[in-house]
N, C-alpha and C positions, 0 to 999 in steps of 0.2 A: 504494500500500500504506500502511495506517495506521502511524503511528510506533511504536505499542506492539507491533504484530505484527512489524515489522522488528526491533525490539529483542529481542523474545522469541525470534525465529529465531536471531539472533547469539548471545545469551547461552545459549539452550537448547542449541545445538550444542556450545558449550564445556563446559557442565555435563555433558551426556551423555557426551562423549568422556572427560572427567576421571573420571566415574563408571565408565567402562570401563577405567580404569587407564592411559589414554594419558598420557604425559608432558605437563606443563603447556604447554611451548613448542609442541609439535606440535598440541595441542588448539587453541591460539590460531591457529596457522598454517592448520589445516584450516578453522576457522570463517571466517578471512579469505578463503580461497579460495572458500568457499560464498558469502560476502557479495559478493566481487568479481564472481562470475559472475551473481548475482541482480541486483545494483544497478548494475553497470557493463556486464558482458557482453562476450563475445568475447575475442580475444587481447590486446586493450588492457588488460583487467582483470589478466591475469597479469603483463604488463610493468609496469603501475603498481604491483603488489604487490612486485615485485622492486626497483623503484626506491625505494619507501618503506622497504624492509628495509635497504638499504645506507645510506640517509640517517639512519636512526634510531640506528645504532651508531657512525657516523663523526662523533661530536661530542665536543668538548673537555670538556664537562661530565661525561662518564662516566669520565674518566681517574682520578678518585679511587677508583673502585670497586676495581680490581685493586690499587692502591697501599695502600688501607686494609686490604684482605684480606691482602696480603703482610706488612704491619706486624704484624697480629695473629698470623699464622702464625709469623713469626720470634720474636715475643715468647713464644709457647708452646713451639715446638720447641727453642729454645736453652736453655730452662730458666730464663730470667729471671723468668718469672711466679712460679715456685716460690720463688725468692729473695725476691721482694717479699712473698709471703704469709708466709714464715718470719720475715721482719723484723717485719712488723706483729703477728704472733702473739706474739713475744717482747716487743714494746713494750707490748702490752695487759696483760701480767702476769696478776694474779689476779682480774681483773674478772669478776663472775658472768656466765655466758653468753658468755664470751670468744670461743669459736669461732663463735657466731652473729654477734657484732659483727664478727669477722674476716671472715665471709662477706660482710657488707654493705660493709665498708670496702674489702677487697681486691677484691671483685667489682665495685664501682663503679670502682675504679682500672683493673681489667682491661677494663671496658666502654669506658673512655676510650682504650683502646689496641688493642682487637680489632675492634670494629664488628660483631660477630656474636653474637647472643643464644644461638644453639644451641651455639657453641663455649664461651661463657661458662658456660652451665648444665652442659655436659659436664665442663669443667675443675673447676668448683666441686664438682660431684657426685662426681667420681672422687678428688679430693684431700682434701676436708673431710668429706664425708658418712660414710665409714667410721670416722673418728676420733670424730665426734659420736655415731654409733651405739654405738661402744664405750664412750663416756663416759655413755651412757644419757640423752642429751638427748631432750626431748619432740619429737615429729615436727614440730610447728609451728615449733620453733626450728631444726631441722635441715633437713628437706626443704622446709618452707615458705619459710625465708629464702633457700635456694639457688635455688629456681625463681623467686622474686620478684626477687632481685638479678640473676639471669642475664638477665632480660628488660630490664634497664636499658640494655643495648647497643643496643636499638632506639632509645632516646631520646637518650642522651648521645653527643656527637660523639667519634670519627668513626663515624657510623651508616651502614652500607652500605645499609640499607633507606631511610634518609633521602635518600641520594644518588639511589637508584633512584626513589623517589617524586617527588623534586624534578625529576628529568630528564623523567619522564613528564608531570608536571603543569606543566612549564615554569616552575618557581619558582627563584629565585636560590639556588644550592646553599649558598653561604657563609652567607646569612641564615638558611636553614633549619637548618643544622647548629648555628649559634650559638644559635638559638631553643630548642634542646632542653636547654641547660645548666641553666637554672633549674628547669624541670619535672622534669628528671632528678634534681637534687639534692633537690627537694621529695619525690620518691618515696623516695629513699634515707633521708631524715630520717623519713619516715612509717614506713618499715620498721624503723628503729631504735626508734621509739616502740612499735611492736607488740612487739618483742623485750623492751623494758624493762617494759612493762605485763604481759606474760606472766610474766616472772620475778618481778615484784612481787606478782602474784596467786598464783603458785605457785613458790616458790623451788626445789622439787624438780624443776622442768622442766629446770633446768640444774645438775646436781649439782656441788658444789665438789670440787676435787682438788688435791693438792700439785704444784706445778711449780717449776722453778728460775727465779727472777726475776732478770734481769740488772740490773747496777748502772745508775745514771743515766748514767754515762759510756758504758757499753756500749750503752744505748738510743740515746744521741745518735749514736754511731758507726754503728749500724745504720740510723738515719734518714738520715744524711748519705751513706752509701755505697750504700744499696739503694733507699730510697723517694724521696729528693730527685731523683736522676737520672731516675726515672720522671716526676716532675713536670716536669722539663726537656723530656722528649719530648712530654708533653701540651701544654706551652706552645708548642712548635714547631709543633704542629698547630692548636690552638684559638687561642692567643694571636696567632699570626701572622695568622690570618684576621681577628680582632677589630681588631687594630692596622692592618690594611690592608697589611701587609708582603708577604703572599703571597695568591694565589688559593687556593681549596680544592684544586685539582690540585697546585699548588706546595707547599702545606702538607702534603699527603699524602706527597709526595716527601721533604720534610724529615723527616716522621715516620719513614719507612722508614730514612732516613740516621741518625736518632737512635738507633733500635733497633740498627742495625748497629754503630754506634760503641760503644754500651753492651756489646753482645755481644763485641766485640773487647777492650774494656777488662776485662770479666770473664773473658776467654779461654774463651768457650763457643761461639764461632762456628765450626762445623765444616762440612765439605762435606755430611755427612749431614743436618744441620739445614737447610742451604740447599736441598738437593734436595727434602726433604719440604715445606718452606715453599713453594717454587715450584710443586711438583706440586699442592698443595692450592689455591693461588691460581689456577692455570690451570684446574683442574677447576671451581671455583665460578664463576669469571669467565665461562667458556664457557657455563655453564648460564644465568647471569643475562643475558648479552648475547643469547642465543638467545630468551629470554623477552621481552626488550625489543623485539626484532624483531617478534614476534607482537603484543605489546601496542600498539605504535605504529601498526601497520596496523589493529588492531582499533578504535582511537580514530577513525581516518579512516573506517572502514566505518560506525561509528555516526553520524558526521556526514553521510556520503553518503546513508545510508538515511533520514535525518530523525529518527532515534530520539533523538539528543541534543537537538536543538531542540524536538522534541515534548515531551520530558520537562520541559525547562526551562519551556516555555510552560504546561504543565499545573500544575507545582508553584507557579509564580509567580501563577497564577490562583486558587489556593486561598485561602480566607478564614481563614487561620490565621497565627499568629506565625511568623516565620522561625526562632525558637528551637525550635519543635516539629519543623520540617523538619530542623534540625540534629540534634536528638536522634534522629529517625528514621534519618538517615544513619549516625550513630554506632552505633546499635543494629544496623543491618544489617552494618556492619563487624565488630562484636563477635560476632554470630551466625555470620558467615562464619569468624571466627577460631576458633570451636569445631569447624569442619568442614574447613577448608582451611589450607594453610601460607601464610605472610605474603606471599611474593612473588606468589603466584597472586591473592590478594585485592587487592593493589595494582594489578595488571594489569587486574583486572576492574572495580574501582569508580572508580579515578581518572579514566578518560575520561568517566565518567557524572556523578560527583558534583562534581568541581571546576568544570566549567562552570556547574552548578547553583548551587554556592556563590558563584561570582563574580556571578551574576545577582541573588543575594540580598544582595550587599554584604559577604560574609564576607572577612576578610583571609586570603589564600591560605596564608601561613606559619602562622598560628594554626590554621587548619583542618587543615593537614598534621600539626601537632604533636598535635592531638586524635586524628587518624586513627592516628598512630603509637602513641599511648597505648592506644587500643582494641586495636591489634594486640598490644601488650605484654600486656594483660590476657588476650587470647585465647590466648596461649601457655600460660597456666595454667588454662584453662577447659575442662571436659569437654564433649563426650565425646572430641574428637580434638585437643585443644590439643597442639601439637608438643612444647612443653617438658615436658609430663607424661610422654610416652613416652621422651624423651631421659633424663630423670632416673630413671625406672624402669629403663632400660637400663644405667645406670652404678651404680645403688643396690645394696646388699647383697642376696643371694638371699633371696627371701621377701617382698620389698617389693611391695605391690600398688598398682594404679592408684588405688583408692579411698582408700588411706592418703595418697597424695600429694595427691589432690584435697582431702581434709579439712584437711591441713596448710596448704594454700595459701589457704584461705578468708579468714582474717583479713587477709592481705596484699592479696587481691583487693578486700576491702571498703575498705581505706584508699586503694587505687589509684583506686577510683570516687570517693572523697572528693576526691582531688587533681584528678580530671577535672572535678568540679563546680566546684572552685575556679578552674580555668583558664577554664572557660566564664563564670563570674561576673566574673572579673578578667583579661581578655585581655592586660593590660599585663605580666603575669608572663611571657608568651610573647614579646611584641613589644618589650620594653624593650631587651634586648641587641642584637637586630638594628637597632633604632633608633640605637644608638651608632655603628654602621658607616656611617650616613648622614653 
């Protein structure tokens, strides 16, 4: 069987079943069963499938996934997140567009503690959007800043999607997480620039209003008691990995411990918050691990069918620059991001594109960061960007999808500019991982 026919069969079965509303994990498992019967055959195929399934999830590299999720759930359900946002809000004072800057600053901080873009967008939308709407902020400053900043959790460690991508692509998780810091901060700065330019061009986009500004001493107290401790938790995760004190799994455990200590210190750790946090963690972890089972076997089916080697041989024989192949891969990820949710995309493209990228000499960590950036942009891209629907769901009544899309366009534009910068200067991605060597 020709390699492209084999690949079309496997990918086609998955897309057909997902189009029939079958859950992603079961669509992959069904495609794997079809592939095993076609390319292996007999009872041996099913036994091999079961063996691969258990091996794919019994690996130490996946330990950070539930721990990062638990850290974010505790941060949200204990109310610590709202304390941090309230402190930043008071410190900013009367700065024009204060709530938009609060969205970017607080959202970036929450991204470094949650690991989930959907949770980030939902929290920012439910807490800040009603107030910005009441203050008559322009939609680009309210909805646009929320959906853009919410996506930073894909890039900034601890990124659950980053851990998932790294485990499937067999990339060092610690290096991948650290590599997202500079691109994530560049995105945050680019979003701040969009807000500043918008207010400069149209001061009425963020109407001024009187607020009680705390004294310098009170601002210092708020910073020391609410924001600095969060920085300590972030250092326990990111700093420990950079300094080589802990592996990503150990750093994730330290992060959970740090949030628990803070919750105890603030006297907000209750049995109800613990129960909700654990339930949320178990629900998402079970879904992710089941998808990993299907994706891991799918990667092996592609190899057994000859689809992977055939694609690599075809791409490397083309008389075009590797840069154009890279752009083609990124565009495919972006288009899929308009139609599917991020986990499904990772499961579908990583087994195909990363072997191709390795054959073209691309750095795996750099390629992974570019993929994550495309997934982040895809969250805010119509027609089916997941972030769009999450924000519409928590927005005030009457908010339409087209309003959210228009508000996000300036932020999507600067995100593409950052992507071009990372392609032109890979050192922005590889510098921090290089320090770990």
